[in-house]
C-alpha positions in Angstrom: 26.8 14.0 -31.8 23.6 13.8 -29.8 19.9 14.7 -30.6 20.0 18.1 -28.7 23.2 19.1 -30.9 21.3 18.1 -34.1 18.2 19.9 -33.2 20.5 23.1 -32.2 22.1 23.0 -35.4 18.7 23.3 -37.4 18.0 26.2 -35.3 15.5 24.4 -32.9 15.8 25.3 -29.2 13.4 22.7 -26.9 10.9 24.3 -24.8 12.4 24.7 -21.3 10.7 22.5 -18.5 7.9 24.2 -17.0 8.5 25.6 -13.6 6.2 25.1 -10.8 4.4 28.4 -10.9 3.7 27.6 -14.5 2.3 24.0 -14.0 -1.5 23.5 -14.8 -4.0 24.6 -12.2 -6.1 21.6 -13.0 -6.5 19.7 -9.5 -4.8 16.4 -9.4 -7.8 14.3 -8.7 -9.4 15.6 -12.0 -6.7 14.7 -14.0 -7.6 11.2 -14.2 -10.3 12.1 -16.5 -7.8 13.6 -19.4 -7.9 10.2 -21.1 -11.8 10.4 -21.8 -11.9 13.4 -23.8 -15.4 13.6 -23.0 -17.7 16.1 -25.1 -19.1 19.0 -23.2 -21.1 20.8 -25.8 -24.8 21.7 -25.4 -25.5 19.9 -28.7 -24.0 16.7 -27.3 -25.9 16.9 -24.0 -29.0 17.6 -25.8 -28.7 14.7 -28.2 -27.6 12.4 -25.4 -30.7 13.0 -23.4 -33.0 12.2 -26.1 -34.5 9.3 -27.6 -34.2 6.6 -24.9 -36.7 3.7 -24.3 -38.5 4.4 -20.9 -37.2 2.5 -17.9 -39.4 -0.2 -16.8 -42.5 0.5 -14.7 -43.2 -2.8 -13.3 -41.6 -3.4 -9.6 -40.4 -6.6 -8.7 -42.1 -9.0 -6.1 -40.8 -9.3 -2.6 -37.7 -11.4 -2.4 -37.9 -14.6 -0.4 -35.0 -13.3 1.9 -37.0 -10.1 2.9 -38.8 -11.9 5.6 -35.6 -13.4 6.8 -33.9 -9.9 6.9 -36.7 -8.1 8.7 -36.3 -10.8 11.7 -32.7 -10.0 11.7 -33.3 -6.3 12.0 -35.9 -6.9 14.7 -33.6 -8.9 16.6 -30.9 -6.1 16.7 -33.5 -3.7 17.3 -34.5 -5.4 20.6 -30.7 -5.1 21.7 -30.7 -1.3 21.5 -34.0 0.4 22.1 -33.9 4.2 21.9 -30.7 4.3 19.9 -29.8 5.2 16.3 -28.2 2.3 14.5 -25.8 3.0 11.4 -24.8 -0.1 9.3 -22.6 0.9 6.1 -22.2 -1.0 3.0 -18.9 0.7 2.7 -17.7 2.4 -0.5 -15.6 0.8 -3.4 -12.0 0.0 -2.4 -9.1 1.1 -4.9 -6.9 -1.6 -6.6 -4.8 0.9 -8.2 -5.1 4.5 -9.3 -8.7 4.7 -10.5 -9.4 1.0 -10.8 -11.5 -0.5 -8.1 -11.9 -4.0 -6.9 -15.2 -5.5 -7.6 -17.4 -4.0 -4.9 -18.5 -6.4 -2.0 -20.7 -4.8 0.8 -20.0 -5.3 4.6 -21.2 -8.6 5.7 -23.4 -6.9 8.5 -25.0 -4.7 5.9 -25.8 -7.7 3.6 -27.1 -9.8 6.6 -29.5 -7.0 7.6 -30.8 -6.1 4.2 -30.4 -9.3 2.2 -28.7 -7.6 -0.4 -26.0 -9.7 -2.1 -24.1 -8.8 -5.2 -26.3 -5.8 -5.8 -23.8 -3.0 -6.7 -24.8 -0.5 -4.0 -21.4 1.1 -2.8 -21.9 3.9 -0.2 -25.6 2.5 0.8 -26.2 2.8 4.6 -28.8 1.0 6.6 -30.1 3.3 9.2 -32.3 2.0 12.2 -34.0 5.0 13.6 -35.6 4.8 17.1 -39.3 5.2 17.6 -41.6 4.6 20.5 -41.8 1.1 21.7 -44.3 -0.8 19.4 -44.2 1.7 16.7 -41.5 0.3 14.6 -41.1 -2.3 12.0 -42.9 -5.4 13.2 -43.7 -3.7 16.3 -40.0 -3.0 17.4 -38.0 -0.3 18.5 -36.8 0.9 15.1 -37.8 2.1 11.8 -35.4 1.0 9.1 -34.3 2.8 6.1 -32.1 2.0 3.5 -30.0 5.1 1.8 -28.6 4.6 -1.5 -28.0 6.4 -4.8 -30.8 5.4 -7.1 -30.6 5.0 -11.0 -29.9 8.4 -12.5 -32.2 9.3 -15.4 -30.9 8.9 -18.8 -31.6 12.7 -19.4 -28.9 13.5 -16.8 -25.1 14.0 -17.4 -24.5 11.4 -14.5 -25.9 8.6 -17.0 -23.0 8.8 -19.3 -20.2 10.8 -17.4 -20.0 9.5 -14.0 -17.8 6.3 -14.0 -18.7 5.2 -10.7 -22.5 5.6 -10.8 -23.5 6.3 -14.4 -25.5 3.5 -16.2 -23.5 4.0 -19.4 -20.4 2.9 -17.3 -21.4 0.4 -14.8 -24.9 -1.0 -16.0 -28.5 -0.2 -14.4 -29.0 0.5 -10.8 -32.3 -0.1 -8.9 -34.6 2.7 -8.3 -35.9 3.6 -4.9 -39.2 2.1 -5.5 -37.7 -1.0 -6.9 -35.7 -1.7 -3.9 -38.4 -0.9 -1.5 -40.6 -3.5 -3.3 -37.9 -6.1 -3.4 -36.7 -6.0 0.2 -39.9 -4.5 2.1 -37.7 -1.9 3.4 -38.1 1.9 3.3 -35.8 3.5 1.0 -34.4 7.0 0.7 -31.7 9.0 -1.5 -28.4 9.1 -0.3 -28.4 12.8 -0.3 -30.7 12.8 2.4 -28.3 10.7 4.8 -26.4 13.4 6.4 -29.2 15.2 7.8 -30.8 11.8 8.9 -27.4 10.8 10.8 -26.9 14.0 12.5 -30.0 15.4 13.6 -30.7 15.0 17.3 -27.3 13.6 18.1 -26.2 14.5 21.6 -25.7 13.4 25.2 -28.5 11.7 26.7 -28.4 13.6 29.8 -29.4 16.9 27.9 -32.1 14.9 25.8 -29.9 14.0 22.9 -29.6 10.8 21.0 -27.1 8.0 21.2 -25.7 6.8 17.9 -24.1 3.5 17.3 -22.0 2.8 14.1 -20.3 -0.1 12.5 -16.9 1.7 12.4 -13.9 1.3 10.0 -16.3 0.5 6.9 -16.8 4.0 5.5 -14.2 6.6 6.8 -16.6 9.4 5.6 -19.3 8.2 8.0 -17.0 7.8 10.7 -15.9 11.4 10.4 -19.3 12.6 10.2 -20.7 10.9 13.3 -17.6 11.9 15.4 -18.0 15.6 14.2 -21.6 15.3 15.3 -20.8 13.8 18.6 -18.2 16.7 19.2 -20.5 19.6 18.0 -23.1 18.3 20.3 -21.1 17.8 23.4 -21.5 19.6 26.6 -17.7 20.2 26.8 -16.2 19.8 23.3 -12.7 20.6 24.4 -12.8 17.8 27.1 -14.7 15.1 24.8 -12.7 11.9 24.2 -14.0 10.5 21.1 -12.4 7.0 22.2 -15.2 7.1 24.7 -17.6 6.2 22.0 -15.6 3.3 20.8 -17.3 1.1 23.4 -20.7 2.0 22.1 -19.7 1.3 18.4 -17.8 -1.9 19.5 -20.9 -3.3 21.1 -23.1 -2.8 17.9 -20.4 -4.8 15.9 -20.2 -7.4 18.6 -24.0 -7.9 18.6 -24.4 -8.1 14.7 -21.6 -10.9 14.9 -23.2 -12.9 17.4 -26.6 -12.5 15.7 -25.0 -14.6 12.9 -24.0 -17.4 15.2 -27.2 -19.4 14.4 -28.4 -19.4 10.6 -32.0 -19.3 9.7 -33.2 -21.8 7.2 -32.6 -19.3 4.0 -29.1 -19.0 5.0 -28.7 -22.7 5.2 -30.0 -23.1 1.9 -27.5 -20.5 0.4 -24.7 -22.3 2.1 -25.7 -25.5 0.6 -25.8 -23.8 -2.7 -22.1 -22.6 -2.2 -20.9 -26.0 -1.1 -22.5 -27.5 -4.3 -20.6 -25.2 -6.4 -17.4 -25.6 -4.5 -17.6 -29.4 -5.0 -18.0 -28.9 -8.8 -14.9 -26.8 -8.5 -13.0 -29.5 -6.8 -14.0 -32.0 -9.7 -12.6 -29.3 -12.4 -9.4 -29.5 -10.4 -9.0 -33.1 -10.6 -9.7 -33.0 -14.5 -6.8 -30.4 -14.9 -4.2 -32.2 -13.0 -2.6 -33.5 -16.1 -2.3 -29.8 -17.3 -0.9 -28.7 -13.9 1.8 -31.3 -13.8 3.0 -30.3 -17.2 3.3 -26.5 -16.4 6.1 -25.0 -14.9 3.3 -23.3 -12.4 1.1 -25.9 -11.8 -0.2 -24.4 -8.8 -1.7 -21.4 -10.9 -3.6 -24.1 -13.2 -5.2 -25.4 -9.8 -5.9 -21.9 -8.7 -7.4 -20.6 -11.8 -9.4 -23.8 -12.6 -11.2 -23.2 -9.2 -11.8 -19.6 -9.9 -13.4 -20.1 -13.2 -15.9 -22.3 -11.4 -16.5 -19.8 -8.7 -17.2 -17.2 -11.3 -19.4 -19.3 -13.3 -21.6 -20.6 -10.5 -21.3 -18.1 -7.9 -20.2 -14.4 -7.1 -16.6 -14.8 -6.6 -14.4 -16.8 -4.3 -15.2 -16.7 -0.8 -11.5 -16.4 -0.1 -8.1 -16.6 -1.8 -7.4 -20.3 -2.9 -4.8 -22.4 -1.5 -3.4 -24.5 -4.0 -0.4 -26.1 -2.3 1.7 -28.8 -3.7 4.5 -30.6 -2.1 6.1 -28.8 0.6 4.1 -25.9 0.0 1.2 -27.8 1.7 2.8 -27.5 5.0 2.4 -23.7 4.7 -1.0 -23.0 6.1 -2.1 -20.0 4.0 -0.1 -20.5 1.1 -1.8 -18.3 -1.6 1.1 -17.4 -3.9 0.6 -20.5 -5.6 3.4 -20.5 -8.1 5.0 -23.8 -7.7 5.1 -27.0 -9.9 2.6 -29.8 -9.1 4.9 -33.0 -9.2 4.0 -36.6 -9.7 4.5 -38.2 -6.1 3.5 -35.3 -4.2 0.5 -34.5 -2.3 -1.7 -31.5 -3.5 -3.6 -29.6 -0.8 -6.5 -27.4 -1.8 -8.4 -25.0 0.3 -11.0 -23.2 -1.6 -14.4 -22.0 -1.4 -17.2 -20.5 -3.6 -19.2 -17.4 -2.5 -22.6 -17.4 -3.8 -24.6 -14.7 -5.2 -26.0 -13.9 -1.8 -22.5 -13.8 -0.5 -22.5 -16.9 1.7 -19.4 -19.0 1.2 -18.1 -22.6 1.4 -15.0 -23.3 3.0 -13.6 -27.1 1.8 -10.1 -28.5 2.0 -9.2 -31.8 0.2 -5.6 -33.4 0.1 -5.0 -35.7 -3.1 -2.1 -37.5 -4.4 -1.1 -36.0 -7.8 -0.1 -39.2 -9.2 -3.8 -40.6 -8.3 -2.2 -43.0 -5.6 -1.2 -42.3 -2.1 2.1 -43.8 -1.1 2.3 -45.8 2.2 3.5 -42.9 4.3 1.1 -40.5 2.7 -1.9 -42.7 3.4 -0.8 -43.1 7.0 -0.8 -39.4 7.8 -4.0 -39.0 5.6 -5.6 -41.7 7.6 -4.7 -40.1 11.0 -6.1 -36.6 9.8 -9.3 -38.3 8.7 -9.8 -40.1 11.8 -9.3 -36.9 13.8 -12.0 -35.2 11.8 -14.4 -38.2 12.4 -13.8 -38.0 16.3 -14.5 -34.3 15.9 -17.6 -35.0 14.2 -18.7 -37.6 16.6 -18.0 -35.0 19.2 -20.3 -32.4 17.8 -23.7 -32.5 19.4 -26.3 -29.6 20.5 -25.3 -28.6 24.0 -21.4 -29.6 23.8 -19.3 -26.6 23.8 -17.6 -25.4 20.5 -14.2 -25.9 21.9 -14.7 -29.7 22.4 -14.5 -30.1 18.7 -10.9 -29.3 18.7 -10.2 -31.5 21.9 -11.7 -34.5 20.3 -9.4 -34.1 17.2 -6.4 -33.4 19.0 -6.5 -36.7 21.2 -6.5 -38.6 17.9 -3.5 -36.8 16.4 -1.3 -36.8 19.7 -2.0 -40.6 19.9 -0.9 -41.3 16.3 2.1 -39.0 16.7 3.2 -41.0 19.9 2.4 -44.4 17.9 5.0 -43.3 15.2 7.7 -42.1 17.8 7.4 -38.5 16.8 6.3 -37.2 20.3 9.2 -36.2 22.8 6.5 -37.0 25.8 3.4 -39.2 26.1 0.3 -38.4 24.0 -1.5 -37.8 27.5 1.2 -35.1 28.4 1.1 -33.5 25.0 -2.5 -32.9 25.1 -2.4 -31.2 28.8 -2.6 -27.4 28.9 1.2 -27.5 30.2 2.4 -30.0 27.1 1.1 -29.1 23.7 4.0 -30.4 22.0 1.8 -32.2 19.3 0.7 -28.8 18.2 4.1 -28.3 16.4 2.6 -30.3 13.4 -1.0 -29.0 13.6 -0.7 -25.4 15.1 -4.3 -24.0 14.1 -7.6 -24.5 15.4 -10.1 -27.2 14.2 -13.1 -25.3 13.6 -14.6 -21.9 13.0 -18.1 -20.7 12.3 -19.0 -20.3 8.6 -21.5 -18.0 6.8 -21.2 -14.6 5.2 -17.5 -14.4 6.2 -15.3 -17.5 5.7 -14.3 -17.0 9.4 -17.7 -16.0 10.4 -18.9 -14.1 13.8 -15.3 -13.0 14.3 -16.3 -10.3 16.9 -18.5 -12.7 19.0 -17.4 -12.8 22.6 -15.2 -16.0 23.6 -17.9 -17.0 26.0 -20.6 -17.3 22.8 -17.7 -18.9 20.3 -15.4 -21.0 22.2 -17.1 -21.8 25.2 -20.6 -21.4 23.6 -22.8 -24.5 23.2 -23.5 -25.9 20.0 -27.0 -25.0 19.0 -29.3 -26.2 15.9 -28.6 -23.7 13.0 -25.0 -23.4 13.9 -22.7 -23.9 10.6 -19.0 -24.5 11.2 -15.8 -26.5 9.6 -14.1 -29.4 10.8 -10.4 -29.2 9.5 -7.8 -31.0 11.5 -4.2 -31.3 9.6 -0.8 -32.6 10.0 2.2 -30.5 8.4 5.7 -32.0 8.2 8.0 -29.7 6.9 10.9 -30.4 4.7 13.2 -28.7 7.1 11.8 -30.4 10.3 14.7 -32.4 11.7 12.1 -33.7 14.5 10.8 -36.0 12.3 12.3 -39.1 10.0 13.0 -38.0 6.7 10.0 -40.3 5.2 7.4 -37.7 6.7 9.2 -34.4 5.6 7.3 -32.5 2.7 4.0 -34.1 3.6 1.1 -31.7 4.5 -2.5 -33.0 4.9 -5.7 -31.1 5.9 -9.3 -32.5 5.4 -11.9 -29.9 5.8 -15.8 -30.3 5.9 -18.7 -27.8 6.5 -21.0 -28.9 9.1 -24.7 -28.0 10.0 -25.8 -28.6 13.5 -29.3 -29.9 13.8 -31.6 -31.2 16.7 -30.7 -34.5 15.8 -26.9 -33.8 15.6 -24.3 -32.6 13.0 -24.8 -33.0 9.4 -22.0 -32.6 6.7 -22.8 -30.4 3.8 -19.7 -31.5 2.1 -20.4 -35.2 2.1 -20.4 -35.4 -1.9 -16.7 -34.9 -1.8 -14.7 -38.1 -1.1 -12.8 -38.5 2.2 -11.9 -42.0 2.6 -8.5 -42.6 0.9 -9.7 -45.4 -1.2 -12.6 -43.2 -2.5 -10.2 -40.4 -3.1 -8.4 -42.7 -5.3 -11.2 -44.1 -7.3 -12.9 -40.5 -7.7 -9.5 -39.3 -9.2 -9.4 -42.4 -11.7 -12.8 -41.7 -12.7 -12.4 -38.1 -13.5 -9.1 -38.2 -15.1 
């Protein structure tokens, strides 16, 4: 006898399932609020709006970054006189259902405003064109930051809005506070639509050209595209892809603006590197616990994450904690493997500072504390390649030559060990490249607000660009011999080594920002012994 039979025997008939026409008329997007059981009585609203201490009236001082951010805005203003420039922070990103990831603004927005971890989702920086010389600092534009300021405690938003209400997400700045702190005009986000769409149109009919950093905020993309369509001379013939080049040129210029860091940015990167170095020390201390755990790589990953959250904003990127053969997987971030005595552990990790500038450091260490003879041989080859790349980096040298210097060393060692099917000279030729079987990635990339900074810069300014004082980049050669690689003797298989340092170019040559972390094999062993 089943449950339905029992119910029927007692004179009970279950309710039939609701038919589609009987289902609730409550909109789907509102149903997520059913769990909250928010009170709505007038008595509650009246009581909730009363007896709150007044908000602070004292305005903050001008932030140190404000002067630097103003210079960056002036530089981009000089590139696009007479055009409206729109740089969004972006909306929150959904992780699952109604749960968002921690908000991080788009890097171009952070660079031009100086805002780091301040929670300003949906904010937009607009550079409005004015007559030459009438703009900010005598430039071509007046910049305004549009955002949603703190709601009064006498409003329903204060306690009822889970995205912006202070009761839910904490205090937000007022328009006046951000204006004082950033030295930047501010306006309420409700005014943005009018500000973005007014006067838009083809220049030949007296309209205003708009450039937008696209694919950051879908609502802004749609708003600008609609304005372009509605003001076109022949909307039916309009191909919106014609505007892609305009928008891409803005994104390109914003990326290239970050190729050279100012003094404030360099200090932020030094801060990120210092926190990262502290995180690596914690990793060494955690090695015994990692060895004892079935997923020791997770111990390494979470140990570093704790330091990143303690000292900075977050991770600059997902940590690579790769032990044994996992060290031969370039972007191994699953980090669910064991950490075994006798293996090497490759950790690629960086702390993102509160300003959102990130370090990017890799160290490869012997889990036991001592390199084997073969491990040391491979490690020394990678170290020598890194040192050769560092020696090649000088002001005026093309960026790509850093990589070439490292590859010559690695090809020579692979030839010396009898692993190359051709000579080292033939391997490094454009027609060869056999050595890249064991080093398939680049040796260097720019570093800053993004771990792979300036990614939209033109090749002639990136790969073929000359190194200039103020540039910050990595040097990170490696060798990766997979367990499955039958092109190498068994003694090499399962060994992966990468050494990565963050480099500041000065007028006198390169300076390593990561020199506090040991690199020489003997120094690494001594460092590990001291920390363990």
